[in-house]
C-alpha positions in Angstrom: 0.0 0.0 0.0 2.8 2.4 0.9 4.6 1.6 -2.4 1.5 2.4 -4.4 1.1 5.8 -2.7 4.8 6.6 -3.4 4.4 5.5 -7.0 1.2 7.6 -7.5 2.8 10.6 -5.7 6.0 10.4 -7.9 4.0 10.0 -11.1 1.7 12.9 -10.3 4.6 15.1 -9.2 6.5 14.4 -12.5 3.4 15.2 -14.5 2.8 18.4 -12.6 6.5 19.5 -13.0 6.4 18.6 -16.7 3.2 20.6 -17.3 4.2 23.6 -15.2 7.6 23.9 -17.0 5.9 24.4 -20.3 3.0 26.4 -19.0 2.9 30.0 -20.0 5.8 29.9 -22.4 5.1 31.7 -25.7 6.0 30.1 -28.9 8.9 32.1 -30.4 9.5 30.0 -33.5 7.6 32.5 -35.8 8.6 36.1 -36.3 6.3 38.8 -34.9 3.3 39.6 -37.1 4.4 43.3 -37.6 7.7 42.1 -39.1 7.8 42.4 -42.9 9.0 39.3 -44.7 12.3 39.5 -46.6 10.7 38.4 -49.9 8.5 41.5 -49.8 11.4 43.8 -48.8 13.5 42.5 -51.8 10.8 43.4 -54.3 10.3 46.9 -52.8 11.4 49.8 -55.1 13.8 52.1 -53.3 12.9 55.7 -53.9 15.4 57.4 -51.5 19.1 57.3 -51.4 22.0 58.9 -49.6 24.6 61.1 -51.1 28.0 59.5 -51.4 29.6 62.8 -50.7 28.0 64.0 -47.4 25.4 61.4 -46.6 22.3 63.6 -47.1 19.0 62.1 -48.1 18.3 62.4 -51.8 15.4 61.5 -54.1 16.0 59.1 -56.9 16.2 61.9 -59.5 18.7 63.9 -57.4 20.8 60.7 -56.9 20.9 60.0 -60.6 21.9 63.6 -61.3 24.6 63.5 -58.7 26.0 60.3 -60.2 26.2 61.8 -63.7 27.9 64.9 -62.3 30.5 62.7 -60.5 31.2 60.7 -63.6 31.6 63.7 -65.9 33.7 65.8 -63.6 37.5 65.5 -64.3 39.7 64.0 -61.6 41.7 66.5 -59.6 45.2 67.1 -60.9 48.2 67.0 -58.7 51.1 69.5 -58.9 54.1 68.1 -60.9 56.4 68.4 -57.8 54.0 66.4 -55.6 53.6 63.8 -58.4 57.4 63.4 -58.6 57.7 63.1 -54.9 55.1 60.3 -54.8 56.9 58.5 -57.6 60.2 58.7 -55.8 58.7 57.5 -52.5 57.1 54.5 -54.4 60.5 53.8 -56.1 62.3 53.9 -52.7 59.7 51.6 -51.1 60.1 49.1 -54.0 63.9 49.2 -53.8 63.8 48.7 -50.0 61.7 45.6 -50.5 64.2 44.1 -52.9 67.4 45.4 -51.2 66.6 45.9 -47.5 70.2 46.5 -46.6 70.5 49.7 -48.7 69.5 52.0 -45.8 68.0 54.7 -48.1 
């Protein structure tokens, strides 16, 4: 009789613990309903952009105009002395990689 009471008590306790451990837990396997699916976001047409120069918001037309201006503007020219100095520094770096004992 005592064994049956202990058996019933242990079974009911294990069932109670099992049920109470899962009781009240929300299912988090699905994203929240206000979250927009990625498939819809991929098909969305982007109508705003940011300027690559200063990061300001631009409309699509302003962004296209800025891109054409950036492509048509000539690259900035360096002074001849500065260009020669850069060439000599690159030459020195290359020589030091080949001949590290030169000490130049």
